[in-house]
DONUVEX-538264 format. One record per residue: residue number from 1; x, y, z of N, C-alpha, C in turn. Coordinates in Angstrom, 1 decimal, always signed. Last residue first. Layout:
R     k      nc1      nc2      nc3     cac1     cac2     cac3      cc1      cc2      cc3
R   NUM        X        Y        Z        X        Y        Z        X        Y        Z
...
This chain:
R     k      nc1      nc2      nc3     cac1     cac2     cac3      cc1      cc2      cc3
R   220   -116.4    -96.4   +125.3   -117.5    -96.0   +124.3   -118.7    -95.3   +125.0
R   219   -115.6    -98.9   +127.7   -115.2    -97.9   +126.6   -116.4    -97.6   +125.7
R   218   -116.6    -99.0   +131.0   -116.8    -99.6   +129.7   -116.5    -98.5   +128.6
R   217   -115.0    -99.7   +134.0   -115.5    -98.7   +133.1   -115.5    -99.3   +131.7
R   216   -114.3   -101.2   +136.2   -115.4   -101.7   +135.4   -115.9   -100.6   +134.4
R   215   -112.1   -100.6   +137.7   -113.4    -99.9   +138.0   -114.6   -100.3   +137.2
R   214   -110.1   -102.2   +136.6   -110.4   -102.2   +138.1   -111.7   -101.6   +138.4
R   213   -110.1   -101.5   +133.9   -110.3   -102.9   +134.4   -110.7   -103.0   +135.8
R   212   -109.5    -98.8   +134.0   -110.8    -99.2   +133.4   -111.1   -100.7   +133.9
R   211   -106.9    -98.9   +135.1   -108.0    -98.2   +135.8   -109.4    -98.7   +135.3
R   210   -105.4   -100.3   +133.2   -105.5   -100.8   +134.6   -106.7   -100.2   +135.3
R   209   -105.8    -98.7   +130.9   -106.2   -100.1   +130.9   -106.4   -100.7   +132.3
R   208   -104.8    -96.3   +131.7   -106.2    -96.4   +131.3   -106.7    -97.8   +131.3
R   207   -102.1    -96.9   +132.1   -102.9    -96.6   +133.3   -104.4    -96.7   +132.9
R   206   -101.3    -97.3   +129.4   -101.3    -98.4   +130.4   -102.1    -98.1   +131.6
R   205   -101.7    -94.7   +128.5   -102.5    -95.8   +127.9   -102.5    -97.0   +128.8
R   204    -99.7    -93.4   +130.0   -101.2    -93.1   +130.3   -102.1    -94.2   +129.6
R   203    -97.4    -94.5   +128.9    -97.7    -94.7   +130.3    -99.2    -94.5   +130.6
R   202    -97.6    -93.5   +126.3    -97.6    -94.9   +126.5    -97.9    -95.3   +127.9
R   201    -97.5    -90.7   +126.8    -98.7    -91.3   +126.2    -98.8    -92.8   +126.4
R   200    -95.7    -90.5   +129.9    -95.8    -90.2   +128.5    -97.1    -90.9   +128.0
R   199    -95.8    -89.2   +133.3    -96.0    -90.3   +132.3    -96.1    -89.7   +130.9
R   198    -93.2    -87.5   +135.1    -94.5    -87.6   +134.5    -94.6    -88.7   +133.5
R   197    -90.5    -88.0   +135.8    -91.5    -87.9   +136.8    -92.9    -88.2   +136.2
R   196    -88.5    -87.6   +133.9    -88.4    -88.8   +134.7    -89.4    -88.8   +135.8
R   195    -88.5    -85.7   +131.9    -88.3    -85.3   +133.3    -88.2    -86.4   +134.3
R   194    -89.3    -87.1   +129.6    -87.9    -86.8   +129.8    -87.5    -86.3   +131.2
R   193    -91.9    -89.3   +130.7    -91.4    -88.2   +129.9    -89.9    -88.0   +130.3
R   192    -92.2    -92.9   +130.8    -92.1    -91.6   +131.4    -91.6    -90.5   +130.4
R   191    -92.1    -95.5   +129.9    -93.4    -95.0   +130.3    -93.4    -93.5   +130.7
R   190    -89.5    -96.3   +129.7    -90.2    -96.1   +128.4    -91.6    -95.5   +128.7
R   189    -88.4    -96.8   +132.2    -88.2    -95.5   +131.6    -89.1    -95.3   +130.4
R   188    -89.9    -98.5   +134.7    -89.5    -98.6   +133.3    -89.5    -97.3   +132.6
R   187    -88.6    -98.4   +138.1    -89.6    -97.9   +137.1    -89.0    -98.1   +135.7
R   186    -87.3   -101.6   +139.3    -87.2   -100.2   +139.1    -88.3    -99.7   +138.1
R   185    -87.2   -104.4   +139.4    -87.8   -103.6   +140.6    -87.7   -102.1   +140.5
R   184    -86.5   -105.7   +137.2    -85.4   -105.4   +138.2    -85.9   -104.6   +139.3
R   183    -88.8   -105.9   +135.8    -88.4   -107.1   +136.5    -87.2   -106.8   +137.5
R   182    -90.4   -102.6   +136.4    -89.8   -103.7   +135.6    -89.4   -104.9   +136.4
R   181    -93.4   -100.9   +137.0    -92.2   -101.4   +137.5    -91.7   -102.6   +136.7
R   180    -95.9   -100.2   +136.3    -94.8    -99.3   +135.7    -93.5    -99.9   +136.2
R   179    -97.7   -101.7   +137.6    -97.7   -101.9   +136.2    -96.5   -101.1   +135.6
R   178    -97.6   -100.7   +140.3    -97.0   -102.0   +139.9    -96.8   -102.2   +138.4
R   177    -99.2    -98.4   +140.3    -97.8    -98.3   +140.5    -97.1    -99.6   +139.9
R   176   -101.9    -98.5   +140.5   -101.4    -98.0   +139.2    -99.9    -97.8   +139.3
R   175   -104.3   -100.1   +142.2   -102.8   -100.1   +142.1   -102.4    -99.7   +140.7
R   174   -106.9    -98.6   +143.8   -106.5    -99.1   +142.5   -104.9    -99.0   +142.5
R   173   -109.5    -99.1   +146.1   -108.1    -98.8   +145.9   -107.7    -99.4   +144.6
R   172   -112.9    -97.8   +145.9   -111.9    -98.7   +146.4   -110.5    -98.2   +146.1
R   171   -116.5    -97.5   +146.2   -115.2    -97.1   +145.7   -114.2    -98.1   +146.2
R   170   -118.4    -97.5   +149.1   -118.5    -97.3   +147.6   -117.1    -96.7   +147.1
R   169   -117.8   -100.2   +151.3   -117.6    -98.8   +151.0   -117.6    -98.5   +149.5
R   168   -117.6   -103.0   +151.3   -118.9   -102.4   +151.3   -118.9   -100.9   +151.1
R   167   -114.6   -103.0   +153.1   -115.6   -103.7   +152.3   -117.0   -103.1   +152.4
R   166   -112.5   -100.2   +153.1   -113.5   -101.0   +153.9   -114.4   -101.7   +153.0
R   165   -109.1    -99.4   +152.8   -110.4    -99.6   +152.2   -111.3   -100.5   +153.0
R   164   -106.7    -99.3   +154.0   -107.7    -98.4   +154.6   -109.1    -98.7   +153.9
R   163   -104.8   -100.7   +152.7   -105.3   -101.3   +153.9   -106.5   -100.5   +154.4
R   162   -104.1    -98.9   +150.6   -104.7   -100.2   +150.3   -105.4   -100.8   +151.5
R   161   -102.9    -96.9   +152.2   -104.0    -96.6   +151.3   -104.8    -97.9   +151.0
R   160   -100.7    -98.1   +153.3   -101.7    -97.6   +154.2   -103.0    -97.3   +153.4
R   159    -99.3    -98.7   +151.0    -99.7    -99.8   +151.8   -100.9    -99.3   +152.8
R   158    -98.7    -96.1   +150.0    -99.6    -97.0   +149.2   -100.1    -98.2   +150.1
R   157    -97.0    -95.2   +152.1    -98.3    -94.5   +151.7    -99.2    -95.4   +151.0
R   156    -94.9    -97.0   +151.8    -95.6    -96.9   +153.0    -97.0    -96.3   +152.8
R   155    -94.0    -96.3   +149.2    -94.5    -97.7   +149.5    -95.3    -97.7   +150.8
R   154    -93.3    -93.6   +149.6    -94.3    -94.0   +148.6    -94.9    -95.3   +148.9
R   153    -91.1    -94.0   +151.4    -92.3    -93.2   +151.8    -93.5    -93.6   +150.9
R   152    -89.4    -95.4   +149.7    -89.8    -96.0   +151.0    -91.1    -95.3   +151.4
R   151    -88.9    -93.7   +147.4    -89.5    -95.0   +147.3    -90.1    -95.6   +148.6
R   150    -87.8    -91.3   +147.0    -88.9    -91.3   +147.9    -89.6    -92.7   +148.0
R   149    -85.8    -91.6   +145.1    -85.4    -91.4   +146.5    -86.5    -91.5   +147.5
R   148    -87.2    -91.5   +142.7    -86.8    -92.8   +143.3    -86.4    -92.7   +144.7
R   147    -88.1    -89.6   +141.0    -88.4    -89.5   +142.5    -88.1    -90.8   +143.2
R   146    -87.3    -90.1   +138.5    -86.9    -88.9   +139.0    -87.2    -88.7   +140.5
R   145    -88.5    -92.7   +137.9    -87.0    -92.5   +138.0    -86.6    -91.2   +138.7
R   144    -91.2    -93.3   +140.1    -90.7    -92.8   +138.9    -89.2    -92.6   +139.0
R   143    -94.2    -94.8   +141.4    -92.7    -94.6   +141.5    -92.3    -94.1   +140.2
R   142    -97.4    -93.4   +142.1    -96.5    -94.1   +141.2    -95.0    -93.8   +141.7
R   141    -99.9    -94.1   +144.5    -99.0    -93.1   +143.9    -97.8    -93.9   +143.2
R   140   -103.1    -95.6   +143.9   -101.7    -95.6   +144.5   -100.9    -94.5   +143.8
R   139   -106.2    -93.9   +143.8   -105.1    -94.6   +143.2   -103.9    -94.5   +144.0
R   138   -109.4    -94.4   +145.0   -108.1    -93.8   +145.3   -107.0    -94.6   +144.7
R   137   -112.7    -93.6   +144.3   -111.6    -94.6   +144.1   -110.3    -93.8   +144.3
R   136   -115.8    -93.4   +145.5   -114.6    -92.7   +145.5   -113.5    -93.7   +145.4
R   135   -119.3    -93.4   +144.5   -118.0    -94.2   +144.7   -116.8    -93.2   +144.6
R   134   -121.6    -91.7   +146.3   -120.9    -91.7   +145.1   -119.6    -92.4   +145.3
R   133   -123.0    -91.3   +148.7   -122.6    -92.7   +148.3   -122.0    -92.8   +146.9
R   132   -122.1    -88.0   +149.3   -122.8    -89.2   +149.8   -122.2    -90.5   +149.4
R   131   -120.8    -85.7   +148.6   -121.5    -86.5   +147.5   -122.1    -87.8   +148.0
R   130   -119.9    -84.4   +150.9   -120.5    -83.6   +149.8   -121.3    -84.5   +148.9
R   129   -118.9    -86.4   +152.6   -119.9    -85.5   +153.1   -120.7    -84.7   +152.0
R   128   -117.0    -87.4   +150.8   -118.1    -88.2   +151.2   -119.3    -87.4   +151.8
R   127   -115.3    -85.2   +150.7   -116.0    -85.6   +149.5   -117.2    -86.5   +149.8
R   126   -114.3    -85.2   +153.3   -115.0    -84.0   +152.8   -115.8    -84.4   +151.6
R   125   -113.0    -87.7   +153.3   -114.2    -87.5   +154.2   -115.0    -86.3   +153.7
R   124   -111.0    -87.2   +151.5   -112.0    -88.2   +151.2   -113.2    -88.0   +152.0
R   123   -109.5    -85.2   +152.9   -110.1    -84.9   +151.6   -111.2    -85.9   +151.3
R   122   -108.7    -86.8   +155.1   -109.5    -85.6   +155.3   -110.2    -85.2   +154.0
R   121   -107.1    -88.7   +153.8   -108.3    -89.1   +154.5   -109.2    -87.9   +154.8
R   120   -105.1    -87.1   +152.9   -106.0    -87.7   +151.9   -107.2    -88.2   +152.6
R   119   -103.9    -86.4   +155.3   -104.4    -85.4   +154.5   -105.4    -85.9   +153.5
R   118   -103.0    -89.0   +156.1   -104.0    -88.3   +156.9   -104.6    -87.2   +156.1
R   117   -101.0    -89.4   +154.1   -102.2    -90.2   +154.1   -103.3    -89.6   +154.9
R   116    -99.2    -87.5   +154.8    -99.8    -87.4   +153.5   -101.1    -88.2   +153.5
R   115    -98.4    -88.4   +157.3    -99.0    -87.1   +157.2    -99.8    -87.0   +155.9
R   114    -97.3    -90.9   +156.6    -98.4    -90.9   +157.5    -99.2    -89.5   +157.4
R   113    -95.1    -90.3   +154.9    -96.3    -91.0   +154.3    -97.5    -90.9   +155.2
R   112    -94.3    -86.8   +155.4    -94.0    -88.2   +155.4    -95.3    -88.9   +155.0
R   111    -93.9    -83.9   +153.4    -94.6    -84.7   +154.3    -94.1    -86.1   +154.3
R   110    -92.7    -82.1   +151.5    -91.9    -82.7   +152.6    -92.7    -83.4   +153.7
R   109    -93.8    -81.2   +149.2    -94.2    -80.5   +150.4    -93.5    -81.1   +151.7
R   108    -92.8    -82.9   +147.2    -92.6    -81.4   +147.1    -92.8    -80.7   +148.4
R   107    -93.1    -85.6   +147.9    -91.9    -85.2   +147.2    -91.7    -83.7   +147.2
R   106    -95.5    -85.7   +149.4    -94.3    -86.2   +150.0    -93.1    -85.6   +149.3
R   105    -97.4    -84.3   +147.8    -97.4    -84.1   +149.3    -96.1    -84.5   +149.9
R   104    -97.0    -85.5   +145.4    -96.5    -84.1   +145.6    -96.4    -83.8   +147.1
R   103    -98.4    -88.0   +146.0    -97.0    -87.9   +145.4    -96.3    -86.6   +145.7
R   102   -100.9    -87.4   +146.9   -100.0    -88.0   +147.8    -98.5    -87.9   +147.3
R   101   -103.7    -88.2   +144.8   -102.9    -87.3   +145.6   -102.0    -88.1   +146.5
R   100   -106.1    -88.9   +142.8   -104.7    -89.1   +142.7   -103.9    -88.0   +143.5
R    99   -109.4    -90.3   +142.6   -108.4    -89.4   +143.3   -107.0    -89.8   +143.0
R    98   -112.4    -90.3   +141.0   -111.1    -91.0   +141.1   -110.1    -90.0   +141.6
R    97   -115.8    -90.7   +141.6   -114.7    -89.8   +141.7   -113.4    -90.6   +141.8
R    96   -118.8    -91.1   +139.6   -117.8    -91.6   +140.6   -116.6    -90.6   +140.5
R    95   -120.5    -89.2   +138.6   -121.0    -90.6   +138.7   -120.1    -91.4   +139.7
R    94   -120.8    -85.8   +139.7   -120.1    -87.0   +139.4   -120.8    -88.3   +139.5
R    93   -121.7    -83.1   +138.2   -122.4    -84.0   +139.1   -121.8    -85.4   +138.8
R    92   -119.6    -80.1   +138.3   -120.1    -81.3   +137.7   -120.9    -82.1   +138.7
R    91   -118.8    -77.9   +139.7   -119.1    -77.7   +138.2   -119.7    -78.9   +137.6
R    90   -118.0    -78.6   +142.2   -119.4    -78.0   +142.0   -119.8    -77.8   +140.6
R    89   -115.4    -79.3   +141.9   -116.4    -80.4   +141.8   -117.8    -79.8   +141.8
R    88   -114.1    -76.7   +142.1   -114.0    -77.6   +140.9   -115.1    -78.6   +140.8
R    87   -114.7    -75.5   +144.4   -114.6    -74.7   +143.2   -114.6    -75.5   +141.9
R    86   -114.6    -77.6   +146.3   -115.9    -76.9   +146.0   -115.8    -76.2   +144.6
R    85   -111.8    -78.1   +146.3   -112.8    -79.2   +145.9   -114.1    -78.6   +145.5
R    84   -109.7    -76.5   +147.0   -110.4    -76.3   +145.7   -111.5    -77.2   +145.4
R    83   -108.8    -77.3   +149.5   -109.1    -75.9   +149.3   -110.0    -75.7   +148.0
R    82   -108.4    -80.0   +149.1   -109.4    -79.6   +150.1   -109.8    -78.1   +149.8
R    81   -106.2    -79.8   +147.4   -107.5    -80.3   +146.9   -108.6    -79.9   +147.8
R    80   -104.3    -79.0   +149.2   -104.7    -78.0   +148.2   -106.0    -78.5   +147.6
R    79   -104.0    -81.4   +150.6   -104.4    -80.2   +151.3   -104.9    -79.1   +150.3
R    78   -103.2    -83.2   +148.6   -104.5    -83.4   +149.2   -105.0    -82.2   +150.0
R    77   -101.9    -81.3   +145.8   -101.7    -82.1   +147.0   -103.1    -82.3   +147.6
R    76   -100.8    -80.4   +142.5   -101.8    -80.7   +143.5   -101.4    -81.6   +144.6
R    75    -99.2    -79.6   +140.4    -98.7    -79.6   +141.7    -99.6    -79.9   +142.9
R    74   -102.0    -78.7   +138.3   -100.5    -78.9   +138.5   -100.1    -78.7   +139.9
R    73   -105.0    -80.6   +138.6   -104.3    -79.3   +138.5   -102.9    -79.5   +139.0
R    72   -107.7    -82.4   +137.1   -106.4    -82.4   +137.7   -105.8    -81.0   +137.6
R    71   -110.3    -83.0   +136.3   -110.1    -81.9   +137.1   -108.7    -81.8   +137.8
R    70   -111.8    -84.2   +133.6   -110.5    -84.2   +134.1   -110.3    -82.9   +134.9
R    69   -114.5    -86.2   +133.2   -114.2    -84.8   +133.6   -112.8    -84.8   +134.3
R    68   -116.0    -88.1   +130.7   -114.8    -88.0   +131.6   -114.6    -86.5   +131.9
R    67   -117.6    -89.0   +128.6   -118.1    -88.8   +129.9   -117.0    -88.8   +131.0
R    66   -116.5    -89.9   +126.3   -116.5    -88.5   +126.5   -117.0    -88.1   +127.8
R    65   -114.3    -92.7   +126.1   -115.5    -92.1   +126.6   -115.4    -90.6   +126.7
R    64   -111.9    -94.2   +125.9   -113.0    -94.4   +124.9   -114.3    -93.8   +125.3
R    63   -109.8    -93.7   +127.5   -110.9    -94.5   +128.1   -112.0    -94.8   +127.1
R    62   -108.3    -92.2   +125.7   -107.7    -93.5   +126.3   -108.8    -94.3   +126.9
R    61   -109.9    -90.1   +125.2   -109.6    -91.0   +124.1   -109.1    -92.3   +124.7
R    60   -109.9    -88.8   +127.7   -111.2    -89.3   +127.2   -110.9    -90.3   +126.1
R    59   -107.1    -88.2   +127.9   -107.8    -89.1   +128.9   -109.1    -89.7   +128.3
R    58   -105.1    -86.9   +126.7   -105.9    -87.8   +125.9   -106.7    -88.7   +126.8
R    57   -103.6    -85.5   +128.6   -104.4    -84.8   +127.6   -105.4    -85.6   +126.8
R    56   -102.7    -85.5   +131.5   -103.3    -86.6   +130.7   -104.2    -86.0   +129.7
R    55   -101.8    -83.6   +133.1   -101.1    -83.8   +131.9   -101.6    -84.9   +131.0
R    54   -103.6    -83.9   +135.3   -103.6    -82.6   +134.5   -102.9    -82.8   +133.1
R    53   -102.8    -86.3   +136.5   -104.1    -86.2   +135.7   -104.1    -85.0   +134.8
R    52   -100.4    -85.5   +137.3   -100.5    -86.8   +136.7   -101.8    -87.0   +136.1
R    51   -100.8    -83.1   +138.6   -100.5    -83.0   +137.2   -100.4    -84.4   +136.6
R    50   -103.5    -84.4   +140.8   -102.4    -83.5   +140.5   -102.1    -83.5   +139.0
R    49   -107.1    -84.8   +140.8   -105.7    -85.1   +141.2   -104.7    -84.0   +140.8
R    48   -109.9    -86.3   +139.8   -109.5    -85.2   +140.6   -108.1    -85.5   +141.2
R    47   -112.0    -87.2   +137.5   -110.7    -87.5   +137.9   -110.1    -86.2   +138.5
R    46   -115.3    -88.4   +137.4   -114.4    -87.2   +137.7   -113.1    -87.7   +138.1
R    45   -117.5    -89.5   +135.0   -116.5    -90.0   +136.0   -115.5    -88.8   +136.1
R    44   -120.6    -87.6   +134.7   -119.2    -88.1   +134.3   -118.5    -88.8   +135.4
R    43   -123.9    -88.2   +133.9   -123.0    -87.9   +135.0   -121.6    -88.4   +134.7
R    42   -124.4    -87.2   +130.5   -124.9    -87.8   +131.8   -123.9    -87.4   +132.9
R    41   -123.4    -85.5   +128.6   -124.7    -86.1   +128.4   -125.3    -86.8   +129.6
R    40   -121.9    -82.5   +129.4   -121.9    -83.9   +129.6   -123.3    -84.4   +129.3
R    39   -120.3    -80.0   +127.9   -121.7    -80.4   +128.1   -121.7    -81.9   +128.2
R    38   -117.7    -77.6   +128.7   -118.2    -79.0   +128.4   -119.7    -79.1   +128.7
R    37   -117.0    -75.2   +129.7   -117.3    -75.3   +128.2   -117.9    -76.6   +127.8
R    36   -116.3    -75.8   +132.3   -117.5    -75.0   +132.0   -117.9    -75.0   +130.6
R    35   -113.9    -77.0   +131.9   -115.0    -77.8   +132.3   -116.3    -77.1   +132.1
R    34   -112.2    -74.8   +131.2   -112.4    -76.0   +130.3   -113.6    -76.8   +130.6
R    33   -112.4    -73.2   +133.4   -112.8    -72.7   +132.1   -113.1    -73.9   +131.2
R    32   -111.3    -74.8   +135.4   -112.7    -74.4   +135.5   -113.2    -73.9   +134.1
R    31   -108.6    -75.0   +134.5   -109.5    -76.2   +134.6   -110.9    -75.8   +134.6
R    30   -107.9    -72.3   +134.8   -107.8    -72.9   +133.5   -108.7    -74.2   +133.4
R    29   -108.1    -72.1   +137.6   -108.9    -71.3   +136.8   -109.0    -71.9   +135.4
R    28   -106.0    -73.9   +138.4   -107.4    -74.2   +138.7   -108.4    -73.4   +137.9
R    27   -103.8    -72.5   +137.4   -104.1    -73.7   +136.8   -105.6    -74.1   +137.1
R    26   -103.9    -70.2   +139.1   -103.9    -70.1   +137.6   -104.4    -71.4   +137.0
R    25   -103.8    -71.2   +141.8   -105.0    -70.6   +141.2   -105.0    -70.5   +139.7
R    24   -101.5    -72.3   +143.0   -102.4    -73.2   +142.2   -103.4    -72.5   +141.4
R    23   -100.2    -70.4   +144.6    -99.4    -71.2   +143.7   -100.2    -72.1   +142.7
R    22   -102.6    -67.8   +144.3   -101.7    -68.6   +145.1   -100.9    -69.5   +144.1
R    21   -103.5    -64.5   +143.1   -103.2    -65.9   +142.9   -102.4    -66.5   +144.0
R    20   -106.1    -62.6   +142.6   -105.0    -62.7   +143.6   -104.7    -64.2   +143.7
R    19   -106.9    -61.6   +139.3   -106.9    -62.6   +140.4   -105.8    -62.3   +141.3
R    18   -108.4    -58.5   +138.4   -107.3    -59.4   +138.4   -107.3    -60.4   +139.5
R    17   -111.1    -57.3   +136.3   -110.6    -57.7   +137.6   -109.3    -58.6   +137.4
R    16   -112.3    -56.4   +134.1   -111.0    -55.8   +134.4   -110.4    -56.4   +135.6
R    15   -114.8    -57.7   +134.1   -113.8    -58.0   +133.0   -112.4    -57.5   +133.4
R    14   -115.6    -58.8   +137.4   -115.7    -57.9   +136.3   -114.6    -58.1   +135.3
R    13   -116.6    -62.1   +138.5   -115.5    -61.1   +138.4   -115.8    -60.1   +137.2
R    12   -118.3    -64.1   +138.6   -118.5    -63.0   +139.6   -117.5    -61.8   +139.4
R    11   -117.5    -66.1   +137.0   -118.7    -65.3   +136.6   -118.9    -64.1   +137.4
R    10   -115.5    -67.3   +138.4   -115.2    -66.5   +137.3   -116.3    -65.6   +136.9
R     9   -115.7    -67.2   +142.0   -116.2    -67.7   +140.7   -115.9    -66.8   +139.6
R     8   -112.7    -66.8   +143.8   -113.9    -66.2   +143.4   -114.4    -66.8   +142.1
R     7   -111.4    -68.7   +146.5   -111.3    -68.4   +145.1   -112.7    -67.8   +144.6
R     6   -110.7    -67.2   +149.6   -111.5    -68.1   +148.8   -111.4    -67.7   +147.4
R     5   -107.2    -66.9   +150.6   -108.5    -66.3   +150.4   -109.3    -67.2   +149.5
R     4   -105.3    -68.9   +152.8   -105.7    -68.7   +151.4   -107.0    -68.0   +151.3
R     3   -105.0    -69.5   +155.4   -104.0    -68.6   +154.8   -104.4    -68.2   +153.4
R     2   -107.3    -69.5   +158.0   -107.1    -69.9   +156.6   -106.1    -68.9   +155.9
R     1   -106.3    -70.4   +161.2   -106.6    -69.3   +160.3   -106.3    -69.7   +158.9
C-alpha cells in the first residue's frame, strides 16, 4: 500500500489550497517552481539527487552551461526519488540524467549498502522505462568528516555501483569520492561546509571538473 498520497501538480491547485506535505514535499515544490520558470534552448543535462545537488547553487556556472536542470531535493533517497521522479522529470526532456542517491539512504534511513543499492537499481530501471536510451550516469557517494562512521557501508555501496555498469549501456559510473580524500585516507576538510557533510563551493568546483571530464560535457 502506498503510504504517500500522489503529489498534485501546482497548476491544478486553487489559490487557497494547502498542500498535504510529507518530509520532502515542500522542497520538491520549490524545485518544481524553479524549473517551470526556466526555458531551455535544448535538452538539458538533468541532475537528480539529494541535497548534494540541491545545495549546488552555482551548478550552471561551475559547468559553464545554462543547459543544466538541477532537480536535487533535500534529504533525497532512492525510494523518495521513485515517488517524485514523474513530478520532477516530467518537467524537462533530458539529454542525459545524472543521479546521486545512496548517502541518505544509509546515513539517515538506516539501510545497509545492499538495500540502498537495490533501491537505486529500482529507480534506475524506472528511469530506463521512462526515457529509453537516454544516458543515466550514477555518481559514487562521497565520504565526509561528519559521516565517517558509515565509511564501510559507503565503500561497499560504491563498489557495487561501479561493478554494476554494463558495457554498451547508455551512461556509466562516475567516482566523485576519491577526489575528496587526502593522502591520509580521510576526507579533506577544505572541501566541506561547517556541518562536515555538505560540500562548499570549492568542493563543488572540484566535482564539476571530475563530472565534466567523465561525461564529456563541454563548457559553454
